[in-house]
mmCIF file of the N, C-alpha and C atoms, coordinates in Angstrom:
data_MODEL
# 
_entry.id   MODEL 
# 
loop_
_atom_site.group_PDB 
_atom_site.id 
_atom_site.type_symbol 
_atom_site.label_atom_id 
_atom_site.label_alt_id 
_atom_site.label_comp_id 
_atom_site.label_asym_id 
_atom_site.label_entity_id 
_atom_site.label_seq_id 
_atom_site.pdbx_PDB_ins_code 
_atom_site.Cartn_x 
_atom_site.Cartn_y 
_atom_site.Cartn_z 
_atom_site.occupancy 
_atom_site.B_iso_or_equiv 
_atom_site.pdbx_formal_charge 
_atom_site.auth_seq_id 
_atom_site.auth_comp_id 
_atom_site.auth_asym_id 
_atom_site.auth_atom_id 
_atom_site.pdbx_PDB_model_num 
ATOM 1   N N  . MET A 1 1  ? 32.545 9.998  -7.486  1.00 0.00 ? 1  MET A N  1 
ATOM 2   C CA . MET A 1 1  ? 33.161 10.733 -6.384  1.00 0.00 ? 1  MET A CA 1 
ATOM 3   C C  . MET A 1 1  ? 34.565 11.210 -6.753  1.00 0.00 ? 1  MET A C  1 
ATOM 4   N N  . ALA A 1 2  ? 35.260 10.436 -7.576  1.00 0.00 ? 2  ALA A N  1 
ATOM 5   C CA . ALA A 1 2  ? 36.633 10.781 -7.930  1.00 0.00 ? 2  ALA A CA 1 
ATOM 6   C C  . ALA A 1 2  ? 36.691 12.077 -8.727  1.00 0.00 ? 2  ALA A C  1 
ATOM 7   N N  . ARG A 1 3  ? 35.670 12.354 -9.538  1.00 0.00 ? 3  ARG A N  1 
ATOM 8   C CA . ARG A 1 3  ? 35.708 13.568 -10.337 1.00 0.00 ? 3  ARG A CA 1 
ATOM 9   C C  . ARG A 1 3  ? 35.364 14.813 -9.534  1.00 0.00 ? 3  ARG A C  1 
ATOM 10  N N  . TYR A 1 4  ? 34.853 14.648 -8.331  1.00 0.00 ? 4  TYR A N  1 
ATOM 11  C CA . TYR A 1 4  ? 34.533 15.786 -7.464  1.00 0.00 ? 4  TYR A CA 1 
ATOM 12  C C  . TYR A 1 4  ? 35.652 16.103 -6.470  1.00 0.00 ? 4  TYR A C  1 
ATOM 13  N N  . THR A 1 5  ? 36.710 15.321 -6.477  1.00 0.00 ? 5  THR A N  1 
ATOM 14  C CA . THR A 1 5  ? 37.790 15.506 -5.510  1.00 0.00 ? 5  THR A CA 1 
ATOM 15  C C  . THR A 1 5  ? 38.444 16.878 -5.652  1.00 0.00 ? 5  THR A C  1 
ATOM 16  N N  . GLY A 1 6  ? 38.726 17.300 -6.868  1.00 0.00 ? 6  GLY A N  1 
ATOM 17  C CA . GLY A 1 6  ? 39.331 18.610 -7.088  1.00 0.00 ? 6  GLY A CA 1 
ATOM 18  C C  . GLY A 1 6  ? 38.414 19.734 -6.644  1.00 0.00 ? 6  GLY A C  1 
ATOM 19  N N  . PHE A 1 7  ? 37.132 19.578 -6.929  1.00 0.00 ? 7  PHE A N  1 
ATOM 20  C CA . PHE A 1 7  ? 36.154 20.585 -6.527  1.00 0.00 ? 7  PHE A CA 1 
ATOM 21  C C  . PHE A 1 7  ? 36.098 20.708 -5.012  1.00 0.00 ? 7  PHE A C  1 
ATOM 22  N N  . LEU A 1 8  ? 36.037 19.572 -4.328  1.00 0.00 ? 8  LEU A N  1 
ATOM 23  C CA . LEU A 1 8  ? 35.948 19.592 -2.860  1.00 0.00 ? 8  LEU A CA 1 
ATOM 24  C C  . LEU A 1 8  ? 37.234 20.124 -2.230  1.00 0.00 ? 8  LEU A C  1 
ATOM 25  N N  . SER A 1 9  ? 38.383 19.772 -2.796  1.00 0.00 ? 9  SER A N  1 
ATOM 26  C CA . SER A 1 9  ? 39.634 20.305 -2.244  1.00 0.00 ? 9  SER A CA 1 
ATOM 27  C C  . SER A 1 9  ? 39.727 21.807 -2.499  1.00 0.00 ? 9  SER A C  1 
ATOM 28  N N  . GLY A 1 10 ? 39.195 22.285 -3.624  1.00 0.00 ? 10 GLY A N  1 
ATOM 29  C CA . GLY A 1 10 ? 39.161 23.721 -3.896  1.00 0.00 ? 10 GLY A CA 1 
ATOM 30  C C  . GLY A 1 10 ? 38.274 24.464 -2.914  1.00 0.00 ? 10 GLY A C  1 
ATOM 31  N N  . ILE A 1 11 ? 37.131 23.879 -2.590  1.00 0.00 ? 11 ILE A N  1 
ATOM 32  C CA . ILE A 1 11 ? 36.228 24.473 -1.592  1.00 0.00 ? 11 ILE A CA 1 
ATOM 33  C C  . ILE A 1 11 ? 36.934 24.551 -0.242  1.00 0.00 ? 11 ILE A C  1 
ATOM 34  N N  . ALA A 1 12 ? 37.605 23.467 0.152   1.00 0.00 ? 12 ALA A N  1 
ATOM 35  C CA . ALA A 1 12 ? 38.305 23.451 1.443   1.00 0.00 ? 12 ALA A CA 1 
ATOM 36  C C  . ALA A 1 12 ? 39.419 24.496 1.467   1.00 0.00 ? 12 ALA A C  1 
ATOM 37  N N  . ALA A 1 13 ? 40.184 24.587 0.377   1.00 0.00 ? 13 ALA A N  1 
ATOM 38  C CA . ALA A 1 13 ? 41.269 25.568 0.312   1.00 0.00 ? 13 ALA A CA 1 
ATOM 39  C C  . ALA A 1 13 ? 40.716 26.991 0.375   1.00 0.00 ? 13 ALA A C  1 
ATOM 40  N N  . GLY A 1 14 ? 39.596 27.232 -0.282  1.00 0.00 ? 14 GLY A N  1 
ATOM 41  C CA . GLY A 1 14 ? 38.965 28.549 -0.239  1.00 0.00 ? 14 GLY A CA 1 
ATOM 42  C C  . GLY A 1 14 ? 38.489 28.914 1.148   1.00 0.00 ? 14 GLY A C  1 
ATOM 43  N N  . MET A 1 15 ? 37.939 27.935 1.853   1.00 0.00 ? 15 MET A N  1 
ATOM 44  C CA . MET A 1 15 ? 37.473 28.188 3.223   1.00 0.00 ? 15 MET A CA 1 
ATOM 45  C C  . MET A 1 15 ? 38.646 28.521 4.132   1.00 0.00 ? 15 MET A C  1 
ATOM 46  N N  . ILE A 1 16 ? 39.744 27.808 3.978   1.00 0.00 ? 16 ILE A N  1 
ATOM 47  C CA . ILE A 1 16 ? 40.923 28.062 4.809   1.00 0.00 ? 16 ILE A CA 1 
ATOM 48  C C  . ILE A 1 16 ? 41.507 29.441 4.495   1.00 0.00 ? 16 ILE A C  1 
ATOM 49  N N  . ALA A 1 17 ? 41.621 29.758 3.215   1.00 0.00 ? 17 ALA A N  1 
ATOM 50  C CA . ALA A 1 17 ? 42.164 31.066 2.821   1.00 0.00 ? 17 ALA A CA 1 
ATOM 51  C C  . ALA A 1 17 ? 41.250 32.193 3.300   1.00 0.00 ? 17 ALA A C  1 
ATOM 52  N N  . GLY A 1 18 ? 39.954 32.011 3.182   1.00 0.00 ? 18 GLY A N  1 
ATOM 53  C CA . GLY A 1 18 ? 39.006 33.018 3.644   1.00 0.00 ? 18 GLY A CA 1 
ATOM 54  C C  . GLY A 1 18 ? 39.096 33.233 5.150   1.00 0.00 ? 18 GLY A C  1 
ATOM 55  N N  . SER A 1 19 ? 39.254 32.148 5.882   1.00 0.00 ? 19 SER A N  1 
ATOM 56  C CA . SER A 1 19 ? 39.386 32.268 7.335   1.00 0.00 ? 19 SER A CA 1 
ATOM 57  C C  . SER A 1 19 ? 40.650 33.019 7.711   1.00 0.00 ? 19 SER A C  1 
ATOM 58  N N  . ALA A 1 20 ? 41.746 32.738 7.010   1.00 0.00 ? 20 ALA A N  1 
ATOM 59  C CA . ALA A 1 20 ? 43.010 33.417 7.301   1.00 0.00 ? 20 ALA A CA 1 
ATOM 60  C C  . ALA A 1 20 ? 42.908 34.908 7.002   1.00 0.00 ? 20 ALA A C  1 
ATOM 61  N N  . VAL A 1 21 ? 42.283 35.264 5.883   1.00 0.00 ? 21 VAL A N  1 
ATOM 62  C CA . VAL A 1 21 ? 42.142 36.673 5.521   1.00 0.00 ? 21 VAL A CA 1 
ATOM 63  C C  . VAL A 1 21 ? 41.247 37.386 6.523   1.00 0.00 ? 21 VAL A C  1 
ATOM 64  N N  . THR A 1 22 ? 40.162 36.748 6.918   1.00 0.00 ? 22 THR A N  1 
ATOM 65  C CA . THR A 1 22 ? 39.255 37.342 7.900   1.00 0.00 ? 22 THR A CA 1 
ATOM 66  C C  . THR A 1 22 ? 39.968 37.558 9.224   1.00 0.00 ? 22 THR A C  1 
ATOM 67  N N  . LEU A 1 23 ? 40.762 36.595 9.635   1.00 0.00 ? 23 LEU A N  1 
ATOM 68  C CA . LEU A 1 23 ? 41.495 36.721 10.894  1.00 0.00 ? 23 LEU A CA 1 
ATOM 69  C C  . LEU A 1 23 ? 42.489 37.867 10.825  1.00 0.00 ? 23 LEU A C  1 
ATOM 70  N N  . MET A 1 24 ? 43.132 38.042 9.678   1.00 0.00 ? 24 MET A N  1 
ATOM 71  C CA . MET A 1 24 ? 44.122 39.104 9.551   1.00 0.00 ? 24 MET A CA 1 
ATOM 72  C C  . MET A 1 24 ? 43.469 40.479 9.452   1.00 0.00 ? 24 MET A C  1 
ATOM 73  N N  . LEU A 1 25 ? 42.311 40.564 8.830   1.00 0.00 ? 25 LEU A N  1 
ATOM 74  C CA . LEU A 1 25 ? 41.667 41.855 8.632   1.00 0.00 ? 25 LEU A CA 1 
ATOM 75  C C  . LEU A 1 25 ? 40.873 42.321 9.846   1.00 0.00 ? 25 LEU A C  1 
ATOM 76  N N  . ASP A 1 26 ? 40.204 41.398 10.526  1.00 0.00 ? 26 ASP A N  1 
ATOM 77  C CA . ASP A 1 26 ? 39.357 41.783 11.642  1.00 0.00 ? 26 ASP A CA 1 
ATOM 78  C C  . ASP A 1 26 ? 39.505 40.792 12.797  1.00 0.00 ? 26 ASP A C  1 
ATOM 79  N N  . PRO A 1 27 ? 40.694 40.730 13.400  1.00 0.00 ? 27 PRO A N  1 
ATOM 80  C CA . PRO A 1 27 ? 40.876 39.791 14.495  1.00 0.00 ? 27 PRO A CA 1 
ATOM 81  C C  . PRO A 1 27 ? 40.219 40.297 15.787  1.00 0.00 ? 27 PRO A C  1 
ATOM 82  N N  . SER A 1 28 ? 39.796 39.378 16.604  1.00 0.00 ? 28 SER A N  1 
ATOM 83  C CA . SER A 1 28 ? 39.261 39.763 17.904  1.00 0.00 ? 28 SER A CA 1 
ATOM 84  C C  . SER A 1 28 ? 40.421 40.230 18.787  1.00 0.00 ? 28 SER A C  1 
ATOM 85  N N  . LYS A 1 29 ? 40.096 40.762 19.946  1.00 0.00 ? 29 LYS A N  1 
ATOM 86  C CA . LYS A 1 29 ? 41.142 41.284 20.830  1.00 0.00 ? 29 LYS A CA 1 
ATOM 87  C C  . LYS A 1 29 ? 42.106 40.177 21.239  1.00 0.00 ? 29 LYS A C  1 
ATOM 88  N N  . LYS A 1 30 ? 41.567 39.011 21.555  1.00 0.00 ? 30 LYS A N  1 
ATOM 89  C CA . LYS A 1 30 ? 42.405 37.891 21.979  1.00 0.00 ? 30 LYS A CA 1 
ATOM 90  C C  . LYS A 1 30 ? 43.311 37.429 20.833  1.00 0.00 ? 30 LYS A C  1 
ATOM 91  N N  . ASP A 1 31 ? 42.752 37.320 19.636  1.00 0.00 ? 31 ASP A N  1 
ATOM 92  C CA . ASP A 1 31 ? 43.540 36.896 18.485  1.00 0.00 ? 31 ASP A CA 1 
ATOM 93  C C  . ASP A 1 31 ? 44.597 37.934 18.137  1.00 0.00 ? 31 ASP A C  1 
ATOM 94  N N  . ARG A 1 32 ? 44.256 39.215 18.263  1.00 0.00 ? 32 ARG A N  1 
ATOM 95  C CA . ARG A 1 32 ? 45.214 40.283 17.973  1.00 0.00 ? 32 ARG A CA 1 
ATOM 96  C C  . ARG A 1 32 ? 46.399 40.196 18.926  1.00 0.00 ? 32 ARG A C  1 
ATOM 97  N N  . GLN A 1 33 ? 46.131 39.907 20.197  1.00 0.00 ? 33 GLN A N  1 
ATOM 98  C CA . GLN A 1 33 ? 47.215 39.792 21.168  1.00 0.00 ? 33 GLN A CA 1 
ATOM 99  C C  . GLN A 1 33 ? 48.107 38.598 20.835  1.00 0.00 ? 33 GLN A C  1 
ATOM 100 N N  . LYS A 1 34 ? 47.505 37.495 20.393  1.00 0.00 ? 34 LYS A N  1 
ATOM 101 C CA . LYS A 1 34 ? 48.298 36.323 20.013  1.00 0.00 ? 34 LYS A CA 1 
ATOM 102 C C  . LYS A 1 34 ? 49.195 36.647 18.831  1.00 0.00 ? 34 LYS A C  1 
ATOM 103 N N  . LEU A 1 35 ? 48.636 37.334 17.823  1.00 0.00 ? 35 LEU A N  1 
ATOM 104 C CA . LEU A 1 35 ? 49.429 37.692 16.648  1.00 0.00 ? 35 LEU A CA 1 
ATOM 105 C C  . LEU A 1 35 ? 50.572 38.626 17.018  1.00 0.00 ? 35 LEU A C  1 
ATOM 106 N N  . GLN A 1 36 ? 50.318 39.597 17.901  1.00 0.00 ? 36 GLN A N  1 
ATOM 107 C CA . GLN A 1 36 ? 51.368 40.526 18.315  1.00 0.00 ? 36 GLN A CA 1 
ATOM 108 C C  . GLN A 1 36 ? 52.465 39.791 19.069  1.00 0.00 ? 36 GLN A C  1 
ATOM 109 N N  . LYS A 1 37 ? 52.075 38.851 19.913  1.00 0.00 ? 37 LYS A N  1 
ATOM 110 C CA . LYS A 1 37 ? 53.058 38.107 20.687  1.00 0.00 ? 37 LYS A CA 1 
ATOM 111 C C  . LYS A 1 37 ? 53.932 37.243 19.778  1.00 0.00 ? 37 LYS A C  1 
ATOM 112 N N  . LYS A 1 38 ? 53.301 36.601 18.797  1.00 0.00 ? 38 LYS A N  1 
ATOM 113 C CA . LYS A 1 38 ? 54.066 35.776 17.866  1.00 0.00 ? 38 LYS A CA 1 
ATOM 114 C C  . LYS A 1 38 ? 54.984 36.632 17.011  1.00 0.00 ? 38 LYS A C  1 
ATOM 115 N N  . ALA A 1 39 ? 54.487 37.771 16.547  1.00 0.00 ? 39 ALA A N  1 
ATOM 116 C CA . ALA A 1 39 ? 55.305 38.657 15.727  1.00 0.00 ? 39 ALA A CA 1 
ATOM 117 C C  . ALA A 1 39 ? 56.493 39.170 16.526  1.00 0.00 ? 39 ALA A C  1 
ATOM 118 N N  . GLU A 1 40 ? 56.272 39.497 17.787  1.00 0.00 ? 40 GLU A N  1 
ATOM 119 C CA . GLU A 1 40 ? 57.361 39.966 18.639  1.00 0.00 ? 40 GLU A CA 1 
ATOM 120 C C  . GLU A 1 40 ? 58.430 38.892 18.776  1.00 0.00 ? 40 GLU A C  1 
ATOM 121 N N  . GLY A 1 41 ? 58.011 37.656 18.957  1.00 0.00 ? 41 GLY A N  1 
ATOM 122 C CA . GLY A 1 41 ? 58.964 36.553 19.065  1.00 0.00 ? 41 GLY A CA 1 
ATOM 123 C C  . GLY A 1 41 ? 59.762 36.361 17.792  1.00 0.00 ? 41 GLY A C  1 
ATOM 124 N N  . VAL A 1 42 ? 59.106 36.490 16.658  1.00 0.00 ? 42 VAL A N  1 
ATOM 125 C CA . VAL A 1 42 ? 59.793 36.345 15.366  1.00 0.00 ? 42 VAL A CA 1 
ATOM 126 C C  . VAL A 1 42 ? 60.831 37.445 15.207  1.00 0.00 ? 42 VAL A C  1 
ATOM 127 N N  . PHE A 1 43 ? 60.454 38.682 15.510  1.00 0.00 ? 43 PHE A N  1 
ATOM 128 C CA . PHE A 1 43 ? 61.402 39.788 15.354  1.00 0.00 ? 43 PHE A CA 1 
ATOM 129 C C  . PHE A 1 43 ? 62.567 39.670 16.331  1.00 0.00 ? 43 PHE A C  1 
ATOM 130 N N  . ARG A 1 44 ? 62.314 39.166 17.520  1.00 0.00 ? 44 ARG A N  1 
ATOM 131 C CA . ARG A 1 44 ? 63.428 38.951 18.461  1.00 0.00 ? 44 ARG A CA 1 
ATOM 132 C C  . ARG A 1 44 ? 64.380 37.894 17.931  1.00 0.00 ? 44 ARG A C  1 
ATOM 133 N N  . SER A 1 45 ? 63.831 36.826 17.365  1.00 0.00 ? 45 SER A N  1 
ATOM 134 C CA . SER A 1 45 ? 64.675 35.770 16.803  1.00 0.00 ? 45 SER A CA 1 
ATOM 135 C C  . SER A 1 45 ? 65.513 36.296 15.650  1.00 0.00 ? 45 SER A C  1 
ATOM 136 N N  . ILE A 1 46 ? 64.903 37.083 14.778  1.00 0.00 ? 46 ILE A N  1 
ATOM 137 C CA . ILE A 1 46 ? 65.642 37.652 13.649  1.00 0.00 ? 46 ILE A CA 1 
ATOM 138 C C  . ILE A 1 46 ? 66.739 38.583 14.152  1.00 0.00 ? 46 ILE A C  1 
ATOM 139 N N  . GLY A 1 47 ? 66.423 39.409 15.145  1.00 0.00 ? 47 GLY A N  1 
ATOM 140 C CA . GLY A 1 47 ? 67.422 40.309 15.722  1.00 0.00 ? 47 GLY A CA 1 
ATOM 141 C C  . GLY A 1 47 ? 68.569 39.552 16.355  1.00 0.00 ? 47 GLY A C  1 
ATOM 142 N N  . SER A 1 48 ? 68.248 38.462 17.028  1.00 0.00 ? 48 SER A N  1 
ATOM 143 C CA . SER A 1 48 ? 69.283 37.640 17.641  1.00 0.00 ? 48 SER A CA 1 
ATOM 144 C C  . SER A 1 48 ? 70.190 37.017 16.585  1.00 0.00 ? 48 SER A C  1 
ATOM 145 N N  . MET A 1 49 ? 69.600 36.560 15.495  1.00 0.00 ? 49 MET A N  1 
ATOM 146 C CA . MET A 1 49 ? 70.400 35.977 14.416  1.00 0.00 ? 49 MET A CA 1 
ATOM 147 C C  . MET A 1 49 ? 71.315 37.031 13.789  1.00 0.00 ? 49 MET A C  1 
ATOM 148 N N  . ILE A 1 50 ? 70.801 38.236 13.614  1.00 0.00 ? 50 ILE A N  1 
ATOM 149 C CA . ILE A 1 50 ? 71.624 39.307 13.039  1.00 0.00 ? 50 ILE A CA 1 
ATOM 150 C C  . ILE A 1 50 ? 72.760 39.666 13.983  1.00 0.00 ? 50 ILE A C  1 
ATOM 151 N N  . ASP A 1 51 ? 72.464 39.766 15.281  1.00 0.00 ? 51 ASP A N  1 
ATOM 152 C CA . ASP A 1 51 ? 73.521 40.052 16.257  1.00 0.00 ? 51 ASP A CA 1 
ATOM 153 C C  . ASP A 1 51 ? 74.588 38.979 16.249  1.00 0.00 ? 51 ASP A C  1 
ATOM 154 N N  . THR A 1 52 ? 74.190 37.729 16.146  1.00 0.00 ? 52 THR A N  1 
ATOM 155 C CA . THR A 1 52 ? 75.134 36.629 16.122  1.00 0.00 ? 52 THR A CA 1 
ATOM 156 C C  . THR A 1 52 ? 76.007 36.697 14.864  1.00 0.00 ? 52 THR A C  1 
ATOM 157 N N  . ALA A 1 53 ? 75.368 36.969 13.726  1.00 0.00 ? 53 ALA A N  1 
ATOM 158 C CA . ALA A 1 53 ? 76.125 37.064 12.471  1.00 0.00 ? 53 ALA A CA 1 
ATOM 159 C C  . ALA A 1 53 ? 77.124 38.212 12.514  1.00 0.00 ? 53 ALA A C  1 
ATOM 160 N N  . VAL A 1 54 ? 76.728 39.357 13.068  1.00 0.00 ? 54 VAL A N  1 
ATOM 161 C CA . VAL A 1 54 ? 77.631 40.494 13.185  1.00 0.00 ? 54 VAL A CA 1 
ATOM 162 C C  . VAL A 1 54 ? 78.777 40.155 14.140  1.00 0.00 ? 54 VAL A C  1 
ATOM 163 N N  . GLY A 1 55 ? 78.447 39.471 15.234  1.00 0.00 ? 55 GLY A N  1 
ATOM 164 C CA . GLY A 1 55 ? 79.480 39.083 16.181  1.00 0.00 ? 55 GLY A CA 1 
ATOM 165 C C  . GLY A 1 55 ? 80.477 38.102 15.601  1.00 0.00 ? 55 GLY A C  1 
ATOM 166 N N  . MET A 1 56 ? 80.030 37.243 14.710  1.00 0.00 ? 56 MET A N  1 
ATOM 167 C CA . MET A 1 56 ? 80.921 36.268 14.096  1.00 0.00 ? 56 MET A CA 1 
ATOM 168 C C  . MET A 1 56 ? 81.865 36.936 13.100  1.00 0.00 ? 56 MET A C  1 
ATOM 169 N N  . ARG A 1 57 ? 81.441 38.027 12.502  1.00 0.00 ? 57 ARG A N  1 
ATOM 170 C CA . ARG A 1 57 ? 82.276 38.710 11.513  1.00 0.00 ? 57 ARG A CA 1 
ATOM 171 C C  . ARG A 1 57 ? 83.391 39.509 12.164  1.00 0.00 ? 57 ARG A C  1 
ATOM 172 N N  . ARG A 1 58 ? 83.258 39.809 13.434  1.00 0.00 ? 58 ARG A N  1 
ATOM 173 C CA . ARG A 1 58 ? 84.272 40.623 14.122  1.00 0.00 ? 58 ARG A CA 1 
ATOM 174 C C  . ARG A 1 58 ? 85.449 39.803 14.526  1.00 0.00 ? 58 ARG A C  1 
# 
């Protein structure tokens, strides 16, 4: 069993990577809305950090 550990972990990693790629390429409507909402939050956070940094330099 010990010699199959790398093989099994490779299979698991491949399944996870495949699922992520599939989700990104062809997400359902619900998943697409979740991704858009998360992306919007990330961009707002980045914008807030930039505004704060600019404000600190003044």
